[in-house]
C-alpha positions in Angstrom: 0.2 -2.7 -6.2 1.4 0.5 -8.0 -0.7 3.4 -8.9 -0.5 2.5 -12.6 -1.5 -1.1 -11.7 -4.5 0.3 -9.8 -5.6 2.4 -12.8 -5.0 -0.5 -15.2 -6.9 -3.0 -13.0 -9.8 -0.5 -12.6 -10.0 0.0 -16.4 -10.0 -3.7 -16.9 -12.8 -4.3 -14.4 -14.9 -1.5 -16.1 -14.2 -3.2 -19.5 -15.3 -6.6 -18.1 -18.4 -4.8 -16.7 -19.3 -3.6 -20.2 -18.8 -7.1 -21.6 -21.0 -8.4 -18.9 -23.8 -5.9 -19.8 -23.6 -7.2 -23.3 -24.9 -10.6 -22.1 -28.2 -9.0 -21.0 -31.4 -10.9 -21.5 -35.0 -10.6 -20.4 -36.7 -13.2 -18.3 -39.8 -14.7 -19.8 -41.2 -15.1 -16.4 -40.5 -11.9 -14.6 -39.8 -9.8 -17.7 -36.8 -8.3 -15.8 -33.4 -8.0 -17.4 -30.4 -10.0 -16.2 -26.8 -10.7 -17.1 -25.0 -14.0 -17.2 -24.9 -15.2 -13.6 -21.6 -17.0 -13.6 -19.8 -14.2 -15.3 -21.4 -11.8 -12.9 -20.1 -13.6 -9.9 -16.6 -13.7 -11.3 -16.6 -10.0 -12.1 -18.1 -9.0 -8.7 -15.5 -11.0 -6.7 -12.8 -9.3 -8.7 -14.3 -5.9 -8.1 -14.8 -6.4 -4.4 -11.3 -7.8 -3.9 -9.8 -4.8 -5.9 -11.7 -2.2 -4.0 -10.9 -3.7 -0.6 -7.2 -3.9 -1.5 -7.0 -0.4 -3.1 -9.3 1.6 -0.8 -9.9 -0.6 2.2 -13.0 -2.4 3.5 -14.4 0.7 5.2 -14.2 2.9 2.1 -17.6 4.3 1.1 -16.8 3.2 -2.5 -16.2 -0.4 -1.4 -19.4 -0.5 0.7 -21.4 1.2 -2.0 -20.4 -1.4 -4.6 -21.0 -4.4 -2.3 -24.4 -3.1 -1.3 -25.7 -2.0 -4.7 -24.1 -4.6 -6.9 -25.2 -7.8 -5.2 -27.1 -9.7 -7.9 -27.0 -10.4 -11.7 -29.8 -8.0 -12.4 -28.8 -5.6 -15.2 -29.6 -2.6 -13.0 -27.3 -3.9 -10.3 -24.4 -4.2 -12.8 -25.1 -0.7 -14.0 -24.9 0.6 -10.5 -21.6 -1.3 -10.0 -20.2 0.3 -13.1 -21.2 3.7 -11.8 -19.3 3.0 -8.6 -16.2 2.0 -10.6 -16.4 5.2 -12.6 -16.7 7.2 -9.4 -13.8 5.3 -7.9 -11.6 6.2 -11.0 -12.4 9.9 -10.6 -11.7 9.6 -6.8 -8.3 8.0 -7.4 -7.4 10.5 -10.2 -8.6 13.7 -8.5 -9.6 13.1 -4.8 -7.5 13.1 -1.6 -7.2 9.3 -1.3 -5.0 8.6 1.8 -4.6 4.9 0.9 -3.5 5.7 -2.6 -1.2 8.4 -1.2 0.5 5.6 0.8 0.8 3.6 -2.4 2.6 6.5 -4.1 4.9 6.7 -1.0 5.5 3.0 -1.3 6.6 3.4 -4.9 9.0 6.2 -4.0 10.4 4.2 -1.0 10.9 1.2 -3.2 12.9 3.3 -5.7 15.0 4.7 -2.8 15.7 1.3 -1.4 16.8 0.2 -4.9 19.2 3.1 -4.9 20.4 2.0 -1.4 21.0 -1.5 -2.8 23.0 -0.2 -5.7 25.1 1.9 -3.3 25.9 -1.2 -1.2 26.8 -3.2 -4.3 29.2 -0.4 -5.2 30.7 -0.7 -1.6 29.4 2.8 -0.7 28.2 1.4 2.5 27.7 4.7 4.4 25.6 6.2 1.7 23.5 3.1 1.3 22.8 2.8 5.0 21.8 6.4 5.3 19.4 6.2 2.4 17.8 3.0 3.8 17.4 4.4 7.3 15.9 7.6 5.9 13.2 5.5 4.3 12.7 3.6 7.6 12.3 6.8 9.6 9.7 8.2 7.2 7.7 4.9 7.3 7.8 5.0 11.1 6.5 8.6 11.1 3.6 7.6 8.9 2.9 4.6 11.0 2.8 6.8 14.1 0.5 9.4 12.5 -1.8 6.6 11.3 -2.1 5.3 14.8 -2.3 8.8 16.4 0.8 8.2 18.4 2.2 11.6 19.5 5.5 12.4 17.9 7.6 15.5 17.4 7.7 16.2 13.7 11.2 16.8 12.4 12.5 16.4 16.0 12.2 12.7 17.0 15.0 10.7 15.4 15.0 7.0 14.6 15.7 5.9 18.2 12.9 8.2 19.6 10.4 7.0 17.0 11.4 3.4 17.7 10.8 3.8 21.5 7.4 5.4 20.9 6.1 2.8 18.4 7.3 -0.1 20.6 5.8 1.5 23.7 2.5 1.8 21.8 2.5 -1.9 21.0 3.1 -1.5 17.3 5.8 -4.2 17.5 7.6 -6.1 20.2 11.0 -5.9 21.9 12.8 -8.0 19.4 12.1 -5.7 16.5 12.8 -2.7 18.7 16.2 -4.0 19.5 17.0 -4.6 15.8 15.9 -1.0 14.9 18.1 0.3 17.7 21.0 -1.6 16.1 20.1 0.0 12.7 20.0 3.4 14.3 23.5 2.8 15.7 24.7 1.7 12.3 23.2 4.8 10.7 25.0 7.0 13.2 28.3 5.3 12.3 27.5 5.7 8.6 26.9 9.4 9.0 30.3 9.6 10.7 31.9 7.8 7.8 32.9 4.9 10.0 31.6 1.9 8.0 34.3 -0.4 6.6 33.9 -2.9 3.7 33.9 -5.7 6.3 30.5 -4.4 7.5 28.8 -5.2 4.2 26.8 -8.1 5.7 25.4 -5.9 8.5 24.4 -3.3 5.9 22.8 -5.9 3.7 20.9 -7.2 6.7 19.7 -3.7 7.5 18.4 -3.2 4.0 16.5 -6.4 4.1 15.0 -5.5 7.4 13.9 -2.1 6.2 12.2 -3.6 3.2 10.3 -6.0 5.5 9.4 -3.2 7.9 8.0 -1.1 5.0 5.9 -3.9 3.8 4.5 -4.6 7.2 4.0 -1.1 8.6 3.5 1.4 5.8 -0.3 0.8 5.5 
């Protein structure tokens, strides 16, 4: 989910919340105000799923919404709308680590697209170097997130690979693949990649995409 998709989805949920409030009615029995129960459940599920995906289950915004917007009372929906407004402000102006990673994912996706175009143009060395640069950055972020000690701007791809594998982030099979990619990168930096090595370069690019999807967040 991109940053723009997050903003668009948040705006749509707020819009649906306003439409939900328009269904308000007063109970003849309790004299309290409610909204349409079915529409409320559909809206609430959408909001909870979005907040968990965008900010995480432990985010105070997610928890606040789930706790305060738990029934089709008009007041509960109003509280839910307030949380969505606060979430929008937080995403636009606050230091949101998860959203920061989403921005990084967008940048990395663009860079991997560049790497793919370079490979198609038979510029194998350039494409492999770009792809491995993305891989190395994702590995550094993964290590920081897990509080794995690394030497910033010192540990190379092989060193990061060894530390992440030793910490149990992934197993020996993936560690071996990344070591092979590191070797391919070294050869690319030396201008040693030949057109016949295109399948290996393509495989590396696919692997880096998969690694980014699995380990960036």
